[in-house]
C-alpha positions in Angstrom: -6.6 -41.2 -25.9 -8.0 -40.8 -29.4 -5.6 -38.8 -31.5 -6.2 -36.0 -34.0 -3.9 -34.2 -36.4 -2.8 -30.6 -36.5 -0.6 -29.1 -39.2 0.1 -30.1 -42.8 2.8 -31.7 -45.0 4.6 -28.4 -45.4 5.1 -27.3 -41.7 4.7 -30.9 -40.4 1.8 -32.8 -38.9 1.5 -33.5 -35.2 -0.8 -36.0 -33.6 -2.2 -34.8 -30.4 -4.8 -36.0 -27.9 -8.3 -35.2 -29.3 -9.1 -33.4 -26.0 -6.8 -30.5 -25.0 -6.4 -28.6 -21.8 -7.5 -25.0 -21.6 -5.2 -23.6 -18.9 -6.9 -20.2 -18.5 -8.8 -21.1 -15.3 -5.6 -21.9 -13.5 -4.7 -18.2 -13.6 -7.9 -16.1 -14.1 -10.5 -17.7 -11.8 -11.3 -15.6 -8.7 -10.7 -18.8 -6.7 -7.9 -20.1 -8.8 -6.0 -23.1 -7.5 -2.7 -22.9 -5.6 0.5 -23.3 -7.6 0.8 -26.9 -6.3 -2.8 -27.7 -7.2 -2.4 -26.0 -10.6 0.6 -28.2 -11.3 -1.3 -31.3 -10.3 -4.1 -30.3 -12.8 -1.6 -30.1 -15.6 0.0 -33.4 -14.6 -3.4 -35.1 -14.4 -4.1 -33.9 -18.0 -0.8 -35.3 -19.2 -1.5 -38.6 -17.4 -4.8 -38.8 -19.1 -3.2 -38.5 -22.5 -3.7 -34.8 -23.1 -0.9 -33.5 -25.4 -2.3 -30.1 -26.4 -2.2 -27.3 -23.8 -3.7 -23.9 -24.6 -2.4 -20.8 -22.8 -1.9 -17.1 -23.5 0.3 -14.3 -22.2 -2.7 -12.3 -21.1 -4.1 -15.1 -18.9 -3.6 -13.5 -15.5 -5.6 -11.7 -12.8 -4.3 -8.3 -13.9 -1.6 -6.4 -15.6 0.9 -6.9 -12.8 1.2 -10.6 -13.3 1.0 -10.7 -17.1 2.4 -14.0 -18.4 1.3 -15.9 -15.3 -0.4 -18.7 -17.1 2.5 -19.3 -19.5 5.0 -19.5 -16.6 2.7 -21.9 -14.7 2.4 -24.2 -17.7 6.1 -24.1 -18.4 6.9 -25.0 -14.7 4.4 -27.9 -14.7 5.8 -29.3 -17.9 9.4 -29.1 -16.6 8.5 -30.9 -13.4 6.6 -33.7 -15.2 9.3 -35.5 -17.1 9.3 -36.3 -20.8 6.9 -33.8 -22.5 8.4 -33.9 -26.0 5.1 -35.0 -27.4 3.2 -32.0 -25.9 2.2 -29.1 -28.1 1.9 -25.8 -26.2 -0.3 -23.3 -28.0 -0.1 -19.8 -26.7 -1.4 -16.4 -27.9 -0.5 -12.8 -28.3 -2.4 -9.7 -29.1 -4.4 -9.2 -26.0 -3.0 -6.7 -23.4 -4.0 -5.9 -19.9 -4.5 -2.5 -18.3 -5.1 -3.1 -14.7 -7.8 -5.8 -14.8 -9.2 -4.6 -18.2 -8.6 -6.5 -21.4 -7.3 -4.4 -24.3 -5.9 -5.1 -27.8 -2.7 -4.5 -29.7 -2.3 -6.3 -33.0 0.5 -4.1 -34.3 3.5 -6.0 -35.8 5.9 -4.4 -33.4 3.8 -5.4 -30.4 3.3 -9.0 -31.7 7.0 -9.5 -32.1 7.7 -8.3 -28.5 4.9 -10.4 -27.2 6.2 -13.5 -29.0 9.7 -13.0 -27.8 8.4 -12.6 -24.2 6.4 -15.8 -24.5 9.5 -17.7 -25.8 11.3 -16.6 -22.6 8.4 -17.6 -20.3 7.9 -20.9 -21.9 11.7 -21.7 -22.1 11.6 -22.7 -25.7 13.5 -21.8 -28.9 10.3 -21.8 -31.0 6.7 -21.8 -30.0 4.8 -24.8 -31.3 1.6 -23.0 -32.1 1.3 -19.2 -31.8 -2.2 -17.8 -32.1 -3.3 -14.2 -32.7 -5.7 -13.7 -29.8 -8.3 -11.4 -31.2 -8.6 -8.9 -34.1 -7.5 -5.4 -33.2 -9.7 -2.7 -34.9 -6.9 -0.3 -34.7 -4.6 -2.5 -36.8 -5.4 -3.7 -40.3 -5.9 -7.5 -40.2 -3.4 -7.9 -43.0 -0.7 -6.2 -41.0 -1.3 -8.5 -38.0 -1.2 -11.5 -40.3 2.0 -10.2 -41.9 3.6 -10.0 -38.5 2.7 -13.6 -37.8 4.2 -14.6 -41.2 7.4 -12.9 -40.2 7.5 -14.7 -36.8 7.1 -18.0 -38.7 9.7 -17.1 -41.4 12.2 -16.1 -38.7 11.8 -19.5 -36.9 10.2 -18.1 -33.7 7.0 -20.1 -34.2 6.5 -23.4 -35.9 2.8 -23.1 -36.7 0.4 -20.2 -36.6 -3.3 -20.0 -35.5 -5.9 -17.3 -35.4 -8.7 -16.8 -32.9 -12.1 -15.1 -33.0 -12.0 -14.7 -36.7 -14.7 -14.8 -39.3 -14.6 -16.5 -42.7 -13.3 -13.5 -44.6 -10.5 -13.1 -42.0 -9.7 -16.8 -42.2 -9.3 -16.6 -45.9 -7.2 -13.4 -45.7 -5.0 -15.2 -43.2 -4.7 -18.2 -45.5 -3.6 -16.0 -48.3 -0.9 -14.3 -46.3 0.3 -17.1 -44.1 0.0 -20.0 -46.5 0.6 -23.4 -44.9 1.9 -21.8 -41.8 -1.7 -21.3 -40.8 -3.0 -24.5 -39.2 -5.8 -23.6 -36.8 -8.7 -21.4 -35.8 -9.9 -20.9 -32.3 -13.4 -19.5 -32.0 -16.2 -19.7 -29.5 -18.4 -22.7 -30.1 -20.6 -24.7 -27.8 -24.1 -26.0 -27.3 -25.3 -22.6 -26.3 -23.2 -20.7 -28.9 -23.4 -22.1 -32.4 -23.1 -18.9 -34.4 -19.6 -19.8 -35.6 -20.8 -23.1 -37.2 -20.0 -21.6 -40.6 -16.4 -21.0 -39.6 -16.2 -24.5 -38.3 -17.4 -25.9 -41.7 -15.0 -23.6 -43.5 -12.0 -24.9 -41.5 -13.0 -28.5 -42.1 -13.2 -27.8 -45.8 -9.7 -26.4 -45.8 -8.0 -28.8 -43.3 -7.6 -26.3 -40.5 -7.8 -27.5 -37.0 -10.8 -26.0 -35.1 -10.2 -25.3 -31.4 -13.6 -24.4 -29.8 -13.0 -22.2 -26.8 -15.5 -22.2 -24.0 -16.8 -25.6 -25.3 -19.2 -25.8 -22.4 -20.6 -22.4 -23.1 -24.2 -21.9 -21.9 -23.5 -23.1 -18.4 -26.2 -21.8 -16.1 -25.7 -19.5 -13.2 -25.9 -22.5 -11.0 -22.9 -23.9 -12.7 -24.7 -26.7 -14.5 -25.0 -27.2 -18.3 -28.3 -29.0 -17.8 -30.5 -25.9 -17.7 -29.0 -24.4 -20.9 -28.8 -27.6 -22.9 -31.5 -30.1 -21.6 -30.9 -32.5 -24.5 -27.3 -32.9 -23.4 -28.4 -33.7 -19.9 -30.9 -36.2 -21.2 -28.2 -38.0 -23.2 -25.8 -37.9 -20.3 -28.4 -39.6 -18.2 -28.9 -42.3 -20.8 -25.2 -43.0 -20.9 -24.5 -42.6 -17.2 -21.7 -40.0 -17.8 -21.3 -36.3 -17.0 -23.0 -33.8 -19.3 -19.5 -32.4 -19.9 -18.4 -35.7 -21.5 -21.4 -35.7 -23.7 -20.7 -32.1 -24.7 -17.1 -32.9 -25.7 -18.2 -36.0 -27.6 -20.6 -33.9 -29.5 -17.8 -31.5 -30.4 -15.6 -34.3 -31.6 -18.5 -35.6 -33.8 -18.8 -32.3 -35.7 -15.6 -32.9 -37.7 -12.3 -34.7 -37.6 -10.6 -31.2 -37.4 -12.2 -30.4 -34.0 -9.9 -30.3 -31.0 -11.9 -29.1 -27.9 -9.8 -27.3 -25.2 -12.0 -27.5 -22.1 -10.8 -25.4 -19.2 -10.0 -27.1 -15.9 -8.7 -26.0 -12.5 -8.9 -29.4 -10.8 -7.4 -32.8 -11.7 -10.9 -34.4 -11.5 -12.3 -32.0 -14.1 -9.7 -32.7 -16.8 -9.8 -36.5 -16.1 -13.6 -36.4 -16.8 -13.1 -34.3 -19.9 -10.4 -36.6 -21.3 -12.7 -39.6 -20.9 -15.0 -38.1 -23.5 -12.8 -39.6 -26.2 -14.0 -43.0 -25.2 -17.7 -42.0 -25.6 -19.7 -43.0 -28.6 -22.9 -41.2 -29.5 -25.5 -43.0 -31.5 -26.9 -41.4 -34.7 -30.2 -40.6 -32.9 -28.4 -39.1 -29.9 -26.2 -37.0 -32.2 -29.2 -35.8 -34.2 -31.0 -34.8 -30.9 -27.9 -32.8 -29.8 -27.4 -31.2 -33.1 -31.0 -30.0 -33.0 -30.3 -28.3 -29.7 
């Protein structure tokens, strides 16, 4: 698989597969796979060259199984064999009350959350720890300071932020320095409002992890209706519209690392194949035009 870099000369650079695995559907889908099938999906991703797996402590059906996704990912990695080249990116800052999603970006909570993630993932330090979402009740600078402390104390090797605007990215850069290596925001054919943040990350060498990279999927479960240009190009190339979408993401900038969700081995194999797809200048222009 094509490789892309995450990190910098200060905290270290890692080359990972250009397509990652978003593990969230393995835990949050109403019809989520069995533990055996979930493990097979992670293994299929690894077999396809995926070496970036994105998870979070809050990825679970409800409060009672908080941490489900991290535990599932850790188990799948342990049963695979050598996974020393795999970067596991997890998140803290979202909480669950029953099935509701709530927020806590306070320093005390983020430290507890990080320590719990360390236990669930069975690691001494988390490769990439991401602040899940800004908490209006906690000053952004306080949350960033907490992440800086986690890094300085050796609990996390690299830090990322999620759902952040440009001002928040710059404030994080000022507080975290080179420990900040990535931003994870929503970006897709049907959701391009964070294009400015993508460009800002590219200018500052921060990895861009678009979540929900297929966003805009129709109620029928097809990307075609929401993004007809993507379906047209897929037809020209004889590949899935999802491969075209991921190739479009990769063409935006060298800092882009899409993390498509998958709950079946077939899905992540198809996504991983997007790194072998080359879009022509005309095709890319058509897709960029929407």
